[in-house]
LOKE-936568 format. One record per residue: residue number from 1; x, y, z of N, C-alpha, C, CB in turn. Coordinates in steps of 0.05 Angstrom, whole numbers, padded with zeros to 5 digits. Atoms other than C-alpha are relative to their C-alpha. Glycine has a CB too. Example, Ala and Ser with C-alpha at 12.3 -4.5 7.8 and 13.67 -1.06 7.14 Angstrom:
! residues 2
1_00018_-00024_00000_00246_-00090_00156_00018_00024_00000_-00020_00001_00025
2_-00016_-00024_-00001_00273_-00021_00143_-00015_00022_00014_00009_00009_-00029
END
This chain:
! residues 154
1_00025_00015_00001_00371_00014_00195_-00015_00006_-00026_-00018_00006_00025
2_00015_-00004_00024_00331_00004_00132_-00027_00013_00006_-00005_-00027_-00014
3_00025_-00016_-00003_00270_00049_00121_-00022_-00013_-00015_00005_00029_-00009
4_00024_00009_00014_00200_00026_00103_-00021_00021_00005_-00010_-00028_00010
5_00022_-00019_-00002_00144_00075_00089_-00026_-00015_-00006_00003_00024_-00018
6_00026_00011_00005_00072_00052_00095_-00018_00024_-00007_-00012_-00016_00025
7_00017_-00022_00010_00028_00098_00053_-00029_-00009_00002_00008_00008_-00030
8_00028_00007_-00006_-00045_00098_00074_-00020_00018_-00015_-00005_00001_00030
9_00023_-00014_00011_-00107_00117_00035_-00024_-00011_00014_-00001_-00003_-00031
10_00022_00010_-00016_-00167_00112_00081_-00022_00020_00002_00010_-00008_00027
11_00023_-00018_-00004_-00237_00140_00089_-00010_-00002_00029_-00023_-00008_-00019
12_00011_00004_-00027_-00261_00110_00155_00020_-00012_00019_-00024_-00018_-00002
13_-00020_00009_-00018_-00195_00086_00184_00008_-00029_-00003_-00009_00004_00028
14_-00006_00029_00004_-00194_00013_00161_00028_-00005_-00010_-00019_-00013_-00018
15_-00027_00003_00011_-00130_00020_00120_00021_00009_00020_00002_00015_-00027
16_-00019_-00009_-00020_-00096_00059_00175_00003_-00021_00022_-00009_00027_00013
17_-00001_00022_-00019_-00114_00003_00224_00018_-00022_-00010_-00028_-00010_00006
18_-00017_00021_00012_-00082_-00047_00177_00029_00008_00002_-00008_-00006_-00029
19_-00028_-00010_-00001_-00019_-00005_00173_00011_-00002_00028_00002_00029_-00010
20_-00010_00001_-00028_-00014_00000_00249_00003_-00028_00009_-00020_00015_00018
21_-00002_00028_-00009_-00025_-00075_00257_00024_-00014_-00013_-00025_-00015_-00008
22_-00023_00014_00013_00030_-00095_00207_00027_00014_00006_-00005_00000_-00030
23_-00024_-00015_-00006_00080_-00042_00229_00020_-00016_00017_-00007_00026_00014
24_-00019_00016_-00017_00110_-00086_00285_00013_-00023_-00015_-00014_-00010_00024
25_-00012_00022_00015_00122_-00142_00235_00025_00010_-00015_-00020_-00012_-00020
26_-00022_-00012_00014_00168_-00096_00195_00022_00009_00020_-00009_00024_-00017
27_-00019_-00007_-00020_00201_-00069_00258_00016_-00024_00010_-00014_00014_00024
28_-00013_00025_-00008_00216_-00140_00280_00019_-00011_-00022_-00020_-00021_00007
29_-00017_00009_00022_00247_-00152_00211_00023_00019_-00005_-00017_-00002_-00026
30_-00023_-00018_00001_00295_-00094_00223_-00004_00027_-00014_00022_-00014_-00014
31_00006_-00025_00014_00260_-00034_00191_-00007_00022_00020_-00022_-00004_-00020
32_00011_-00024_-00012_00249_00036_00215_-00025_00007_-00016_00021_00024_00001
33_00025_-00002_00015_00176_00046_00196_-00013_00027_00005_-00019_-00022_00008
34_00016_-00025_-00001_00138_00110_00180_-00026_-00005_-00013_00015_00024_-00013
35_00027_00002_00012_00063_00110_00168_-00008_00029_-00007_-00021_-00013_00020
36_00009_-00027_00009_00037_00169_00127_-00027_-00001_-00014_00021_00013_-00017
37_00025_-00003_00014_-00032_00190_00105_00002_00024_-00020_-00023_00004_00019
38_-00003_-00023_00017_-00004_00250_00067_00026_-00003_-00017_00002_00026_00017
39_-00023_00006_00016_00045_00221_00017_00003_00020_-00023_-00002_-00028_-00011
40_-00007_-00017_00024_00080_00260_-00039_00017_-00017_-00018_00014_00026_00009
41_-00017_00015_00019_00114_00235_-00102_00030_00002_00008_-00003_00011_-00028
42_-00027_-00003_-00009_00179_00263_-00073_00008_-00021_00020_00005_00028_00011
43_-00006_00021_-00019_00174_00212_-00017_00008_-00026_-00013_-00024_-00005_00018
44_-00005_00025_00015_00176_00156_-00068_00026_00001_-00015_-00022_-00007_-00018
45_-00025_-00002_00016_00237_00183_-00104_00024_00007_00018_-00003_00021_-00021
46_-00022_-00006_-00018_00279_00199_-00042_00020_-00023_00000_-00011_00005_00029
47_-00022_00020_00001_00346_00163_-00039_-00004_-00023_00020_00026_00013_00004
48_00003_00021_-00020_00329_00125_00024_-00026_-00015_-00002_00002_00012_00028
49_00025_00014_00004_00262_00101_-00003_00004_-00021_-00021_-00023_00019_-00007
50_-00003_00022_00019_00270_00033_-00035_-00023_-00020_00003_00027_-00014_00003
51_00022_00019_-00006_00211_-00004_-00004_-00023_00014_00013_00010_-00023_00018
52_00024_-00013_-00010_00140_00020_00007_-00023_-00021_00000_-00008_00024_-00018
53_00025_00016_-00001_00076_-00015_00029_-00023_00020_-00002_-00001_-00017_00026
54_00024_-00016_00003_00011_00016_00005_-00023_-00015_00012_-00005_00007_-00030
55_00025_00011_-00011_-00053_00004_00045_-00022_00020_-00008_00001_-00003_00032
56_00019_-00018_00013_-00110_00033_00005_-00028_-00011_00000_00009_00007_-00028
57_00028_00007_00001_-00185_00031_00014_-00012_00010_-00026_-00015_00011_00025
58_00015_-00009_00023_-00234_00038_-00043_-00026_00013_00009_-00006_-00023_-00020
59_00025_-00013_-00007_-00292_00087_-00039_-00017_00003_-00025_00006_00028_00014
60_00018_-00005_00023_-00352_00102_-00082_00000_-00021_-00021_00007_00027_-00012
61_00000_00018_00023_-00347_00071_-00150_00028_-00006_-00009_-00016_00012_-00024
62_-00028_00007_00006_-00275_00047_-00146_00019_00023_00003_00001_-00011_-00027
63_-00016_-00024_-00002_-00247_00114_-00125_00020_-00001_00023_-00018_00024_00004
64_-00019_-00003_-00022_-00188_00134_-00081_-00014_00015_00023_00025_00016_-00009
65_00011_-00016_-00022_-00205_00159_-00011_00010_00029_-00002_00010_-00012_00027
66_-00006_-00029_00002_-00203_00235_-00003_00028_00007_00007_-00018_00015_00018
67_-00027_-00007_-00008_-00136_00237_00033_00021_-00009_-00020_00006_-00012_00027
68_-00018_00011_00019_-00104_00198_-00024_-00001_00013_-00027_-00005_-00030_-00003
69_00004_-00012_00026_-00131_00237_-00083_00023_00019_-00008_-00026_00015_-00001
70_-00021_-00018_00008_-00078_00293_-00082_00026_-00015_-00007_00006_00020_00023
71_-00024_00016_00006_-00022_00241_-00081_-00002_-00014_-00027_00005_-00021_00022
72_00004_00014_00026_-00051_00201_-00139_00001_00020_-00023_-00027_-00016_00001
73_-00001_-00020_00021_-00062_00264_-00180_00028_00010_-00005_-00018_00024_00008
74_-00027_-00009_00003_00008_00288_-00166_00018_-00021_-00015_00013_00007_00027
75_-00015_00021_00015_00037_00221_-00189_-00007_00001_-00029_-00007_-00028_00012
76_00008_-00001_00028_-00003_00225_-00253_00011_00024_-00014_-00031_00000_-00002
77_-00009_-00025_00013_00016_00297_-00267_00030_00002_-00002_-00010_00024_00016
78_-00029_-00002_00000_00090_00293_-00248_00014_-00023_-00014_00009_00002_00028
79_-00012_00024_00012_00103_00223_-00275_00029_-00004_00007_-00002_00002_-00031
80_-00028_00004_-00008_00166_00213_-00234_00009_-00028_-00007_00004_00005_00030
81_-00011_00027_00005_00212_00155_-00251_00001_-00015_00027_00028_00001_-00014
82_00000_00015_-00024_00201_00102_-00198_00015_-00027_-00004_-00029_-00006_00010
83_-00015_00024_00007_00251_00052_-00227_00012_-00015_00024_00022_00007_-00019
84_-00013_00013_-00023_00285_00038_-00160_-00019_-00008_00022_00021_00018_00011
85_00020_00004_-00021_00221_00031_-00120_-00011_-00029_-00001_-00022_00020_-00001
86_00014_00026_-00003_00197_-00037_-00096_-00023_00004_00020_00020_-00023_00010
87_00023_-00005_-00017_00128_-00041_-00065_-00017_-00024_00003_-00016_00023_-00011
88_00022_00019_-00005_00073_-00083_-00036_-00026_00016_00001_00005_-00017_00026
89_00025_-00014_00001_00000_-00067_-00040_-00022_-00017_00013_-00008_00006_-00029
90_00023_00011_-00013_-00058_-00083_00006_-00024_00018_-00007_00003_-00002_00032
91_00024_-00015_00010_-00124_-00062_-00026_-00024_-00010_00016_-00004_-00004_-00031
92_00025_00006_-00015_-00188_-00059_00015_-00024_00007_-00016_00000_00014_00028
93_00024_-00005_00015_-00255_-00064_-00017_-00024_-00017_00008_00005_-00004_-00030
94_00025_00014_-00006_-00325_-00093_-00018_-00010_-00012_-00026_-00021_00019_00013
95_00007_00013_00025_-00342_-00145_-00071_-00029_00004_-00008_00005_-00029_00002
96_00028_-00005_00008_-00416_-00125_-00069_-00001_00023_-00020_-00016_00007_00025
97_-00001_-00021_00020_-00394_-00066_-00112_00008_-00010_-00028_00020_00022_00009
98_-00004_00012_00026_-00379_-00114_-00169_00027_00008_-00013_-00021_00008_-00019
99_-00024_-00005_00016_-00330_-00090_-00222_00019_00021_00013_-00008_00010_-00027
100_-00017_-00020_-00012_-00304_-00033_-00179_00013_-00009_00026_-00016_00026_00006
101_-00012_00012_-00024_-00282_-00080_-00122_00030_00005_00000_-00006_-00031_00001
102_-00028_-00007_-00003_-00214_-00056_-00098_00011_00017_-00023_00017_-00026_00002
103_-00007_-00017_00022_-00214_-00006_-00154_00023_00019_00005_-00024_00015_-00009
104_-00021_-00019_-00007_-00169_00044_-00118_00027_-00015_00000_-00005_00013_00027
105_-00025_00015_-00001_-00116_-00009_-00105_00009_-00009_-00028_-00003_-00025_00018
106_-00007_00009_00027_-00119_-00036_-00176_00009_00024_-00017_-00024_-00013_-00014
107_-00008_-00024_00015_-00114_00035_-00205_00028_00009_00008_-00020_00023_00004
108_-00026_-00007_-00010_-00055_00051_-00160_00021_-00019_-00010_00000_00001_00031
109_-00019_00021_00009_-00021_-00014_-00179_00008_00006_-00029_-00012_-00028_00002
110_-00006_-00005_00028_-00026_00002_-00253_00016_00026_-00003_-00027_00002_-00016
111_-00014_-00026_00001_-00002_00074_-00242_00029_-00004_00009_-00014_00021_00018
112_-00027_00005_-00009_00059_00052_-00202_00016_-00016_-00021_00000_-00015_00027
113_-00013_00016_00020_00076_00000_-00254_00008_00017_-00025_-00017_-00024_-00009
114_-00005_-00017_00023_00071_00051_-00310_00023_00020_00005_-00025_00016_-00008
115_-00021_-00018_-00007_00121_00095_-00273_00026_-00015_00006_-00008_00017_00025
116_-00025_00016_-00002_00172_00038_-00268_00004_-00014_00026_00023_00017_-00005
117_-00002_00014_-00026_00160_00013_-00197_-00004_-00030_-00003_-00020_00012_00021
118_00002_00029_00001_00166_-00061_-00183_-00016_-00010_00024_00028_-00013_-00001
119_00016_00012_-00022_00112_-00096_-00143_00013_-00027_00007_-00030_-00004_-00008
120_-00010_00026_-00010_00138_-00153_-00100_-00023_-00018_00006_00019_00004_00025
121_00022_00018_-00005_00090_-00211_-00103_-00026_00010_-00010_-00002_-00006_00030
122_00027_-00007_00008_00016_-00208_-00113_-00012_00022_00018_-00018_-00025_00000
123_00015_-00020_-00015_-00029_-00152_-00090_-00020_-00015_00018_-00016_00020_-00019
124_00020_00011_-00018_-00072_-00170_-00029_-00025_00016_-00003_00010_-00001_00029
125_00026_-00013_00001_-00145_-00155_-00040_-00017_-00011_00022_-00014_-00004_-00028
126_00016_00008_-00023_-00186_-00156_00024_-00029_00008_-00005_00011_00013_00026
127_00029_-00004_00005_-00261_-00164_00015_-00015_00003_00026_-00011_-00024_-00017
128_00015_-00005_-00025_-00303_-00133_00070_-00024_-00019_00003_-00010_00029_00000
129_00022_00019_-00002_-00358_-00183_00052_00009_-00027_00011_-00012_-00004_-00028
130_-00010_00026_-00010_-00313_-00241_00072_00017_00003_00026_00016_-00013_-00021
131_-00019_-00004_-00023_-00265_-00211_00124_-00009_00024_00015_00029_00003_-00010
132_00010_-00022_-00016_-00294_-00170_00180_00022_00019_00008_-00014_-00011_00025
133_-00023_-00016_-00007_-00227_-00145_00205_00022_-00004_-00021_00011_-00007_00029
134_-00019_00002_00022_-00179_-00130_00147_00027_-00010_00009_00003_00027_-00013
135_-00026_00009_-00009_-00118_-00142_00190_00001_-00030_00004_00007_00014_00026
136_00000_00029_-00001_-00140_-00215_00198_00012_-00012_-00025_-00028_-00011_00005
137_-00011_00009_00025_-00120_-00223_00125_00028_00013_-00005_-00018_00007_-00024
138_-00025_-00014_00006_-00064_-00171_00123_00024_-00010_00016_-00004_00030_00006
139_-00023_00008_-00017_-00021_-00195_00181_00014_-00025_-00011_-00009_-00005_00029
140_-00013_00024_00011_-00009_-00266_00153_00012_00006_-00027_-00019_-00023_-00001
141_-00010_-00006_00027_00000_-00237_00083_00027_00014_00003_-00020_00018_-00016
142_-00025_-00014_-00004_00054_-00189_00108_00022_-00018_00010_-00004_00024_00019
143_-00020_00019_-00010_00089_-00244_00147_00012_-00016_-00023_-00013_-00019_00021
144_-00009_00016_00023_00092_-00286_00084_00015_00018_-00020_-00025_-00013_-00014
145_-00013_-00019_00019_00111_-00225_00041_00029_00005_00008_-00016_00026_-00002
146_-00027_-00005_-00010_00171_-00209_00085_00017_-00025_-00004_-00001_00007_00030
147_-00015_00025_00003_00193_-00282_00084_00006_-00007_-00029_-00016_-00024_00013
148_-00003_00008_00028_00182_-00296_00010_00020_00018_-00016_-00027_00000_-00014
149_-00017_-00019_00015_00219_-00234_-00013_00026_00007_00015_-00016_00025_-00006
150_-00025_-00003_-00015_00275_-00240_00038_00005_00029_00008_00024_-00011_-00016
151_00000_-00028_-00007_00260_-00172_00066_00012_00005_00029_-00027_00012_-00002
152_-00011_-00004_-00027_00289_-00184_00136_00028_00012_-00003_00001_-00027_00015
153_-00026_-00014_00000_00347_-00138_00150_00013_-00002_00027_-00003_00029_-00009
154_-00011_00002_-00027_00356_-00152_00224_00016_-00026_00004_-00023_00001_00020
END
């Protein structure tokens, strides 16, 4: 069975909720799914890791949530080659913060790209000012993402 890791960066649980809501969509597509809030760069370079979904909230002035900071720092410091990694990204934010809206997701996206990872499709940016429950936007996006990129393995 193919493996999918959902890496979560969350402050108040919103990104974790999204991960838990989309997990069955991947299981139905034939994946064994692991959700983690304590990712490491080694997880992204493991031989069985070819596909990752990131669900990341933005805090403060475009910052990563506390649980995600050690992972992001380790990626920056270690600069592992992520050439074989394909990923999707769901960024949660609040547009009332202006320029820093979804800043954590945008920063992560640029970091992953600089390390050679390949994003499949566009990044989903969920605006708390427009969408009360982030999974209302994330579930249809993931359904479409799986279909568009022919990710079904079952």
